N, C-alpha and C positions, 0 to 999 in steps of 0.2 A: 516261725511259719513252717519249718521243716522238721519239727520235733518228732522223731520216730522212736522215742525211748520205749523199749519193751516190745516193739513190733518186729515181725519177721519179714524178711525180703529175700527173694531169689533173683540171682543175676546169671543169665547164660552168657557164654563167651567171656567169663569173668577173670581169666588168668592174665590177660594183657590188654593194653590199649584202652579203648573207650570203656569196655566192660569193667576192667580193673579200676579205672577212675571212678566209675559210677558206684561200684561196690565200696570203695574207700569213702566216698561222700555219704553213703547210707550208714556206714559204720560211724562216721563222725557225727551223724545226726542221731545216733543212739540205737540203731536197728541191729538186731541179730541178722546175720546174713548166711545164706547157703550159696556158695560159689559153684558154678557149673562150667566145666570145660572138658575137652576130650583128651588133653595131654596131662597125664597125672603128675609129671614132674613140675611143669609150669603151674599147675593148680596148687600143688603143695607149697611152692615158693610164694605164690600170691597169698595163700592163707597164712603162712608164717609171718609175712610182712603186715598183714591186716591185724593179726592177733596182737602184734606188738603195740598197735595203736588203740586197740579196743579197751573199753572201760571194764571195771570189775563186774563179773557176771555176764558180760556181753559175749555171745557165742559167734564163732565163725566156723561154719561147717563146709564140707566139700562133697561133691558128687561128680564122678567121671561119667560123662555122657556125650555121645555124638548125636547132635540134634537132627542130622540127616538120616539117622537110623530110626525107623518108627518103633522098633522094639525097645531101643534104648530110651526113647521118649516116654514110652509106657512105663518103663522101670523108674525113670526120673519122676514121673508124676505120682507114682506110688510113694516115693520118698517125700515129695512135696506135700501130699495128703497127710503124711504122718508128722508133719511139723506141728508145734504147739498152736500156731495160727499161720495165716497167710495174708499179709497186708499189702505187700508190694511184689509184683512180678515184672522183671525187666527182661524182655525178649530181645537180647542184644546180638546174639550170635549171627554171623553172616559172612559171606565171602564173595569175591568177584574176580574178574580178570580183564585185561586189556587186550582185546582181539577184534580184528575187523569182522563186520557182520557176515561177510561171505566165507569167512574161515571158521565160524563157530560150528562145532560138531554137535551131534546129538548127545554125546557123552558130556560135553561142556554144559549144554542146556539142562540136561536131566540132573546133573550134580548140583548146579546152582539153584535150580528150582526146588530140589529136595531139601537143601539146607535153608535157604533164605525164605522160601514161601511156605512149603508144606510143613517143614519142621516148626517154623514159627506159628503157623496156624494151630498145629497140634498142641504146642506149649500154651498158647493163649487160651485156647478152648479148655484145656485141662485145668489151667490155673483158675479160670472163671468158674468152672464147675466146683472147685474147692471153695472159692470165695463165697459163692451164693449160699452155701450151706452153713456159713459161719454167722455169728451174731453181728448186728449192725456195728459199723466202725469204718476206719479208713481201709479202703479196698481199691488199689490203684494198679492198673496194668499199663506198662509203657512199652511200646514197640519202637525199636531203634531202626529207622529207615535211612534215607539219604536224600539230599537234594537232587541226586540223579533220578529219583522217581518223580521229579517235578519238571525237569527240563530235558533237553536232548543234547548229548555229546557223542562223538564217534567212539566206537570200540568198546562200548559197555552195554550192548543190547540185552543180554540175559540178566545182568545185574540190575539195570534200570527197570526192566520189565517186572522183576520180582519186587523191587522196592515200590513201584507204582501199585502193584497188587497189594502189598502190605498196607499202603495208605488207605485204600478203599476197604480192605478187610477190617482195619481198625475203626473206620467210620461206622460201618454197619454194626460191628460188635458193640461200639459205644452206644449206639441208638437202642439196641436190643437189651443191653445190660444195665442201662441207666435206671430203669424202674426197680432193678434188683439190687441197687446200691453199689454197683461196680463201675468204676471209671476206667475208660480206655483212651489213651492219648499216644500220639506219635512224636518222637524226637527225630528231626532230620538234620544230621550234621552236614557241613560242607567239608572241604578238604581239611584233613586233620593230621597232625604230626604224631603218628603212632609209631611204635617200633617196626611194624610191618611196612608202613609207607617209607620210613626213613632208611630202612635197611635194604628193602627189596626193589623200591622204585623211587629213588631220590630225585631223578630227573622229572618224573611226573609230579612229584610234590612241588618242586620249584616252578614248573610250568603252570600248575593250577593256582599256586599262590599269587602269581602275577594277575590273576583275575579277581582277587579279593580286594574290594575297596578299602578295607581296614588295614591292608598291607602285610598280613601275616596269616599263616594257617591257624586253624583252631588247634586246641590242645585237649587231651582227655579231661583235664580239669574244667575247661569251658563246657564240655558236654555233661560232665558230672553235676555241675551246679544247676544246669537246666533240668536234668533228670531228678535231682533232689527236690526241686520245686514241684514237678509233676507227681512225685511220689508222696509228698507230705500233705498235711491238712490245709496248708496255705492255698492249695489248688482244689479245695474240696468241691467247688462249683464249676470245675473245668473238666469237660469230657468231649471227646471227638475232635480235639484240636490237633494241629500239626505245628509243633514248635520248631521253627527253623533257626538253627544256630550256625551261621556260616560267614559272619563278618560282611555280609552283603553280597556274597559270591553269586547268589541266584537272582540278583536284581537286574541283570542284563541278559 
């Protein structure tokens, strides 16, 4: 159901965490993958690891880009347009912070908006423009959001606002692009044990895990399996959906 042999996929924020997990799942399903991240050293390490698992003739390429930088996104999209094809685009890159609402600065707001919402919009729009000009086939765009875009928790106002915006952006895009053969879906992770969460905010990881009915945080592999479903032909009649992968965290 997730056979992507010979197809091309692009994953932003692909050097670590959820993005790296998704890229690994797509490679396992046979796709050629373009990894995108802003840290060249982390990106090179991720590519080396994936190439070790790739099959004969399977390509793993890299592109350094900061999705918060509009000029960098334009350069990235030129690279994407030059790929042999574009079947899957995973807009995964994003960031946030834990800060009380009254302490959020204009710089905080502008930075998170530029990366999470504006940068993702530009990537999704650019990927869709490439896809609609290609022959019929599997064309899947996946927007990685968060359950913070569905509910309310203190300290995450800018992050939650951008993720809620992404959810609606994807719904409208899915509606408009469906007649053109392009599917757009959202993946909404709950609390996930990534290197960032484990190293930089382990107390928050433990606290949020207490709210998960299944008793553990998600893993990049959990998110990757869901993304692989949305990427492949097994979800060929699925568009405009928000696939929540959170162990039940958002149920209360």
